[in-house]
Steps between C-alpha positions, in 0.01 A plus 500: 500500500618853425686655794288812463211319668499649845424327827196728532371381163541138601321561829221682317472213254483255788175660611329403177552126520170448682240470222785607274373843404295691752685806370321483166204294616548268200288193434619195308347352187600134463570409139614157387794496261407163350143418406360850552268668254671715240292795616663473841859473382651845468862591432672811384517331160124551469550875490586709198829639625609645165385831644700526820280783626181295531377439857559127448862550396560740789350249742734228373803725552387599849470139615821396325690777677321428827625143504856637479455787746748543787213543747359162611158655558484589130616153396229339714226717355619437144497124565143521626387673181658224292316236703163668528472594133654188346799670339681176421771669294648642821515168684860410405604825667276426800654153515844658547360700794446172685869544588459860621669584830188667642245268660179672378632493143561124515160463666322698226688323221400162644137609514517609137627156400207345684234746388595451135581132547825577322641149458836609348595650838432186703868404515587854611236527769559153649828599675305768688334222699826512698525879511636660816172689542183305581282753317681417178473127570121514523480721189708241314269225628206700367667531160577130469154411627333720238717351227352164591668341802220588741652299784732796555204702630552302820814711560275808514243332721768413753642853490178653628594359842825702499582719799629758250203724434616604153538137396159421646339794317662409171396138541140616548527720190637213291239253619237738369674504162518121470125478455491199733192533722628220722730765650207693648530327838867599524413857412225506761753376754744778406219753524400392849838409650587731787859528381405627155562869447278733302688448173448125529131539578448728204682267261294210630178693445596602148608144416171363631312755290704399195405138566133596510427479873205737540520470878779760503273777372405628844864537605598661172210740532648621829838557334344690210348741752810527719607842625832450318511565126776244435287232664204603289706470180610148597144411596374621164748269325387201702133581443575511128662157522179364651307628198145436619203727432512614863870575461423716197236688696752575775760615247252743346457670839878553515485718188381768742781447751662815642844387381588507129720190519213293637265625227754412231559154646124442501472616137778258403336204674160580351662520158652158557146378576381648166325797658626834357306713747820657631593649161387857576683503830826401328444768235474757778855416612625651175239758404450637852864435597395336825859413595644843424532600863657173614863463597725314254451155651121532530479636145701204374278253679185665367631484144598136543152413623341703221705311241402167654133599494527597133655161427194324641232730355661566159238735356613750232409778741774375732762354266554845348687586822752215465745683268557777756541247782759311297711816516461553874822573687439208736618155392228343715232698318648410161509130591138505620405679177686244290291235672184690408612528137556125481166425667302729271681367192402145595128587491 
């Protein structure tokens, strides 16, 4: 890894290993490399890149550069875009990041291999089953399990008993991604165990929602109406994962939340559930400049969330804002926008 990566950057990146990307509030789209429908397989080769100024060509460059960035946080976010939008062309580069020196980068790269069931990387991800960091080990087990050797999911199931709260939280997150409903009892245990911290309980709730357990709705409802905006954003994501009609009704109420970030997160999740009702609220971010008075970090986060919402709603009214977001000074905003470009191109 480049020596310019500071200790502070590594520590900051370490915070994002739980659920991989709370910073950008990304969601994964699992796409099979072999046997998937042609309409689902998207690579940069599908784009007309003869004009290097098209949004599609710019998005490709942004992710390509992101995978090589000195900042591990940027590498992680770029990897997630590759995985969630099925950009198979980038996977050889992601495969090389399985050897990255930073734990969250190896973690994210392993998840990408699993999410895309990228069989060519199996021999590269297998050594990570003996990684020095347990979080990477369970991510590697997830990858190999998704490729086809499902017995490796047992590594994740055992890890949820870990005394290390980050390992336990990541195990809960990964169990939700396996799609195996037989893990619900383990997740319920993690949710109720007195030693589980808040981050574990939240990951367990979100995983249970992802696995279709409607019994978590009451608890998620409480999080969505928490006094803390960050909790509400995370609750909105989990409610979206549940995807029921009641969940959609709750998300609609959050379009009137006092905090812009919560409203944008709700618009994104509703878009994912094929409800574009949040379109006008996202438009207001740009036309009414709702984030103009924010400090730099809050402005960046608002623009990231706006880009993610556009990527789920994808109406012409919203996609017209993507070119300006692709030129944003923030790499995080540009990466989120690249994701939106890929998502809207796939439709």
